C-alpha positions as CSV (number, residue, x, y, z in Angstrom):
1,M,0.0,0.0,0.0
2,V,1.3,3.5,-0.8
3,R,0.4,6.4,1.4
4,C,0.0,9.7,-0.4
5,G,-1.3,12.9,1.0
6,G,-3.1,11.2,3.9
7,L,-4.9,9.0,1.5
8,I,-4.4,5.3,0.7
9,L,-3.8,3.8,-2.7
10,G,-5.6,0.5,-2.6
11,L,-5.7,-2.3,-5.1
12,F,-8.8,-4.3,-5.9
13,A,-8.3,-7.3,-8.3
14,F,-11.1,-8.9,-10.2
15,W,-10.7,-12.3,-12.1
16,W,-13.1,-14.0,-14.4
17,E,-12.6,-17.6,-15.4
18,G,-15.4,-19.9,-16.7
19,G,-18.1,-18.1,-14.8
20,S,-16.5,-18.3,-11.3
21,P,-14.5,-15.6,-9.6
22,D,-11.3,-16.5,-7.6
23,A,-10.5,-15.2,-4.1
24,V,-8.1,-12.3,-3.7
25,T,-5.4,-12.7,-1.0
26,V,-3.5,-9.9,0.7
27,D,-0.5,-9.9,3.1
28,E,-0.4,-8.3,6.5
29,D,0.2,-4.9,5.0
30,G,-2.8,-5.2,2.7
31,D,-0.7,-5.7,-0.5
32,L,-2.2,-8.0,-3.1
33,I,-0.7,-11.5,-3.5
34,L,-1.1,-13.0,-7.0
35,D,-0.9,-16.8,-7.4
36,R,0.8,-16.9,-10.8
37,R,0.7,-20.6,-11.0
38,R,-3.1,-20.5,-11.5
39,R,-2.9,-18.3,-14.6
40,N,-3.8,-19.5,-18.0
41,R,-4.3,-18.1,-21.4
42,E,-8.0,-17.8,-21.1
43,R,-8.0,-15.8,-17.9
44,S,-8.1,-12.0,-18.0
45,D,-7.0,-10.0,-15.0
46,H,-8.7,-6.7,-14.1
47,V,-7.0,-4.6,-11.5
48,L,-8.6,-1.4,-10.4
49,A,-6.7,1.1,-8.2
50,V,-8.5,3.7,-6.1
51,Q,-7.1,6.5,-4.0
52,H,-9.3,6.7,-0.9
53,G,-9.2,7.5,2.8
54,I,-9.1,5.0,5.6
55,T,-11.0,7.3,7.9
56,S,-12.6,10.7,7.3
57,S,-14.7,13.4,9.0
58,L,-18.4,13.6,8.3
59,R,-17.7,16.4,5.8
60,S,-15.4,14.2,3.8
61,V,-17.2,10.8,3.9
62,G,-16.9,10.8,0.1
63,L,-13.2,10.1,0.4
64,Q,-13.8,6.6,1.7
65,V,-14.9,3.5,0.0
66,W,-18.1,2.0,1.5
67,K,-19.5,-1.5,1.3
68,A,-22.5,-0.4,-0.8
69,A,-20.1,1.0,-3.5
70,L,-18.2,-2.3,-3.5
71,L,-21.5,-4.2,-4.0
72,L,-22.6,-1.9,-6.8
73,T,-19.1,-2.3,-8.4
74,D,-19.6,-6.1,-8.2
75,F,-22.9,-5.7,-10.0
76,V,-21.4,-3.6,-12.8
77,L,-18.5,-6.0,-13.2
78,H,-20.8,-9.0,-13.3
79,K,-23.0,-7.4,-16.0
80,S,-19.9,-6.4,-18.0
81,F,-18.5,-9.9,-17.8
82,T,-21.7,-11.8,-18.6
83,S,-23.8,-9.5,-20.8
84,S,-23.7,-6.5,-23.1
85,E,-26.3,-4.6,-21.0
86,F,-24.0,-1.7,-20.2
87,N,-22.0,-1.8,-23.4
88,G,-22.1,1.6,-25.1
89,V,-24.4,3.3,-22.6
90,T,-24.2,6.8,-21.3
91,A,-24.3,6.5,-17.5
92,I,-24.2,8.9,-14.5
93,E,-22.9,8.0,-11.1
94,I,-24.6,10.3,-8.5
95,G,-22.7,11.0,-5.2
96,A,-19.7,9.1,-6.6
97,G,-17.3,9.5,-3.7
98,T,-14.1,7.9,-5.0
99,G,-15.7,7.2,-8.4
100,L,-15.2,3.5,-8.0
101,V,-18.5,2.5,-9.7
102,G,-18.0,4.9,-12.6
103,L,-14.5,3.6,-13.2
104,A,-15.8,0.0,-13.5
105,L,-18.5,1.3,-15.9
106,A,-16.0,3.2,-18.0
107,R,-14.6,-0.2,-19.2
108,V,-17.6,-0.8,-21.3
109,A,-19.7,2.4,-21.4
110,Q,-19.7,5.0,-24.2
111,K,-19.7,7.9,-21.7
112,V,-19.6,8.1,-17.9
113,F,-20.4,11.1,-15.8
114,I,-18.8,10.8,-12.3
115,T,-20.6,13.4,-10.2
116,D,-20.3,14.7,-6.6
117,R,-19.7,18.0,-5.0
118,G,-16.7,19.7,-3.4
119,S,-13.3,20.2,-4.9
120,D,-11.6,17.7,-2.5
121,I,-14.0,14.9,-3.6
122,L,-13.9,15.8,-7.2
123,D,-10.1,16.2,-7.3
124,N,-9.8,12.7,-5.8
125,C,-12.2,11.3,-8.4
126,L,-10.2,12.9,-11.2
127,A,-7.0,11.4,-9.7
128,N,-8.6,8.0,-9.8
129,V,-9.7,8.4,-13.4
130,Q,-6.1,9.3,-14.4
131,L,-4.7,6.5,-12.3
132,N,-6.8,3.9,-14.0
133,S,-6.6,5.2,-17.6
134,S,-3.7,2.9,-18.3
135,I,-4.5,0.1,-15.9
136,L,-8.1,-0.4,-17.2
137,K,-7.3,1.1,-20.6
138,I,-10.3,3.5,-20.2
139,D,-10.5,6.6,-22.4
140,E,-10.2,9.6,-20.2
141,A,-12.0,11.6,-22.9
142,K,-15.2,9.7,-22.3
143,T,-15.0,9.8,-18.5
144,Y,-16.2,13.2,-17.1
145,V,-15.8,14.3,-13.5
146,R,-18.5,16.9,-12.9
147,E,-20.0,18.7,-9.9
148,L,-23.6,17.9,-9.2
149,N,-25.0,19.8,-6.2
150,W,-28.3,18.2,-5.2
151,K,-29.4,21.5,-3.7
152,M,-29.4,23.2,-7.1
153,S,-31.8,22.7,-9.9
154,W,-31.1,20.6,-13.0
155,P,-29.8,21.4,-15.5
156,P,-26.7,23.0,-13.9
157,P,-25.5,26.3,-15.2
158,V,-23.5,26.1,-18.4
159,A,-20.0,27.4,-18.0
160,T,-16.6,27.4,-19.7
161,C,-13.3,26.2,-18.2
162,N,-11.2,29.0,-16.7
163,P,-7.5,28.1,-16.6
164,S,-7.0,30.4,-13.6
165,D,-9.7,28.6,-11.6
166,P,-8.9,24.8,-11.2
167,S,-12.4,24.1,-9.9
168,S,-14.0,25.2,-13.2
169,R,-12.8,22.0,-14.8
170,Y,-15.8,20.3,-13.0
171,L,-18.4,22.6,-14.6
172,W,-20.7,21.3,-17.3
173,S,-20.9,22.3,-21.0
174,R,-24.2,22.4,-22.8
175,S,-23.3,19.3,-24.9
176,E,-22.5,17.4,-21.7
177,I,-25.9,18.3,-20.2
178,E,-27.6,17.1,-23.3
179,A,-25.6,13.8,-23.3
180,A,-26.4,13.2,-19.6
181,E,-30.1,13.7,-20.3
182,E,-30.0,11.1,-23.1
183,G,-28.2,8.7,-20.8
184,T,-30.1,5.5,-19.8
185,A,-28.4,4.4,-16.6
186,L,-28.0,6.0,-13.2
187,F,-25.9,4.6,-10.3
188,A,-25.8,5.6,-6.7
189,A,-24.2,3.9,-3.7
190,D,-24.5,4.7,0.0
191,V,-26.3,8.0,-0.5
192,I,-29.1,7.1,2.0
193,Y,-28.2,8.1,5.5
194,S,-30.0,11.4,6.2
195,D,-33.7,12.3,5.6
196,D,-32.7,15.7,4.2
197,L,-30.1,14.2,1.8
198,T,-32.6,11.5,0.7
199,D,-35.1,14.3,-0.2
200,L,-32.4,16.1,-2.2
201,F,-31.2,12.9,-3.8
202,F,-34.6,11.9,-5.1
203,G,-35.3,15.4,-6.2
204,T,-32.2,15.3,-8.3
205,A,-33.0,11.8,-9.6
206,K,-36.5,12.9,-10.6
207,K,-35.1,15.9,-12.6
208,L,-32.7,13.6,-14.4
209,M,-35.1,10.8,-15.0
210,S,-38.0,13.0,-16.2
211,R,-35.9,14.4,-19.0
212,G,-34.5,12.9,-22.2
213,A,-34.3,9.1,-22.6
214,A,-35.9,6.7,-20.2
215,K,-33.5,5.8,-17.4
216,V,-33.0,3.1,-14.8
217,L,-31.5,3.9,-11.4
218,Y,-29.4,1.2,-9.7
219,L,-29.0,2.0,-6.0
220,T,-27.2,0.2,-3.2
221,L,-27.3,1.0,0.5
222,E,-26.3,-0.3,3.8
223,K,-28.8,-0.1,6.7
224,R,-27.2,1.5,9.7
225,Y,-28.8,1.0,13.0
226,N,-29.1,3.4,16.0
227,F,-31.2,3.6,19.1
228,S,-34.2,6.0,18.5
229,L,-35.7,7.8,21.5
230,D,-38.9,8.4,19.5
231,E,-39.4,4.7,18.9
232,L,-37.5,3.4,21.9
233,D,-35.9,0.8,19.7
234,V,-32.9,0.2,17.5
235,V,-33.9,1.4,14.0
236,A,-32.2,1.9,10.6
237,N,-32.1,5.7,10.4
238,G,-33.7,7.0,7.3
239,Y,-34.7,3.6,5.8
240,K,-38.4,4.1,6.2
241,H,-38.1,7.6,4.7
242,F,-36.1,6.1,1.7
243,R,-38.8,3.5,1.1
244,S,-41.5,6.2,1.0
245,F,-40.3,7.5,-2.3
246,F,-41.3,4.5,-4.4
247,T,-43.8,1.8,-4.8
248,V,-42.4,-1.8,-4.8
249,Q,-42.8,-4.0,-7.8
250,D,-43.5,-7.6,-7.0
251,V,-42.5,-10.7,-9.0
252,L,-45.6,-10.4,-11.2
253,G,-44.7,-6.8,-12.1
254,L,-47.5,-5.2,-10.0
255,S,-46.8,-2.0,-8.1
256,L,-47.6,-2.5,-4.4
257,Y,-47.9,0.8,-2.5
258,N,-47.5,0.6,1.2
259,P,-48.7,3.7,3.0
260,L,-46.8,2.7,6.1
261,F,-43.6,3.9,4.5
262,A,-45.1,7.3,4.0
263,E,-45.5,7.9,7.8
264,S,-42.2,9.7,7.8
265,G,-43.8,12.7,6.2
266,A,-42.1,12.6,2.8
267,L,-45.5,12.1,1.1
268,D,-49.1,13.1,1.6
269,V,-50.7,9.7,0.9
270,T,-54.2,11.3,0.6
271,T,-53.2,13.3,-2.5
272,C,-50.3,11.5,-4.3
273,R,-48.4,8.4,-5.0
274,P,-44.7,8.0,-5.3
275,D,-43.0,9.1,-8.5
276,F,-40.8,5.9,-8.7
277,V,-41.3,2.2,-8.9
278,G,-38.6,0.0,-7.3
279,E,-37.7,-3.7,-7.4
280,Q,-35.4,-5.1,-4.8
281,M,-32.6,-7.2,-6.4
282,D,-31.4,-10.6,-5.3
283,L,-27.8,-10.3,-4.1
284,T,-27.2,-14.0,-4.4
285,E,-27.3,-13.4,-8.2
286,V,-24.4,-11.0,-8.0
287,P,-21.1,-12.8,-7.5
288,Q,-18.6,-11.2,-5.2
289,Y,-15.5,-10.3,-7.3
290,I,-14.1,-7.9,-4.7
291,R,-13.3,-10.4,-2.0
292,E,-12.0,-8.2,0.8
293,Y,-15.4,-7.1,2.3
294,D,-18.2,-8.8,4.1
295,R,-21.6,-8.1,2.6
296,G,-23.5,-9.1,5.7
297,K,-27.3,-9.0,5.8
298,D,-27.8,-5.2,5.9
299,L,-26.8,-4.4,2.3
300,E,-29.6,-3.9,-0.3
301,M,-29.7,-3.2,-4.0
302,W,-32.7,-1.6,-5.8
303,K,-33.6,-1.1,-9.4
304,I,-35.7,2.0,-9.5
305,M,-37.6,3.5,-12.5
306,Y,-39.4,6.8,-12.8
307,N,-43.2,6.7,-13.0
308,P,-44.4,9.9,-14.5
309,N,-48.1,9.0,-14.1
310,P,-48.5,7.6,-10.6
311,E,-52.1,6.3,-10.0
């Protein structure tokens, strides 16, 4: 492991051989150990390096890699190894953090917008894009690191790059906004941990998904439990509020609206229905290519679609 500027350069290795991933082994320092005797001509090795923080303050949580991002990366890798579903798509990662998911997408997508807010987070995303341009052979010209502030309306203001202002490199051009609106896939990991941020996130998702091409949002989250004085019980903060934003599609394709999830106040159930339809995905169908994390039972993945005409 290489320490640089208080951040850690970590290596994640992904292998694909005959439909079954191999385990990754690390030494006591966390460095990757490769078993070269098991290589063969049919194996392709995929190594993804990310610069990230071991710990961070609440203001810089985006500098860390979280379990939900690892799960979503596993999903993207699995789709890229076994199907052409994401080949040639234009995708947007919302609240990208280190940009890990967007980097995995960049291997097969036509364009990827890696978005977050704050120069420290965006600088780190850009460093990770540059770091992986040769490792993954991704085209930096099709991987855009852009600022997306959920508190501001979409589309973001159109601006031009100012060489004297390094932060201007993360502003959007008109053609980039148009390309993002015609994108078909959105990705978000670990963006659900505060009711206020959940409101802002779904507001941004609605603006993006209601414009241009039809889009699908793939979202992963980890339930985090705390003791609630209001409920005198241990609860997953914000989970009920998150679930209030969409109806759930069952195995028959029917939308099942549960008003219990609207008790948090996000919706007035007497006047409206959610603007989204969600389907919880089976994690057993997503192989774990990144071996050095424990999925546990509190990780979830949702496939969410915009419903412009809720009944």
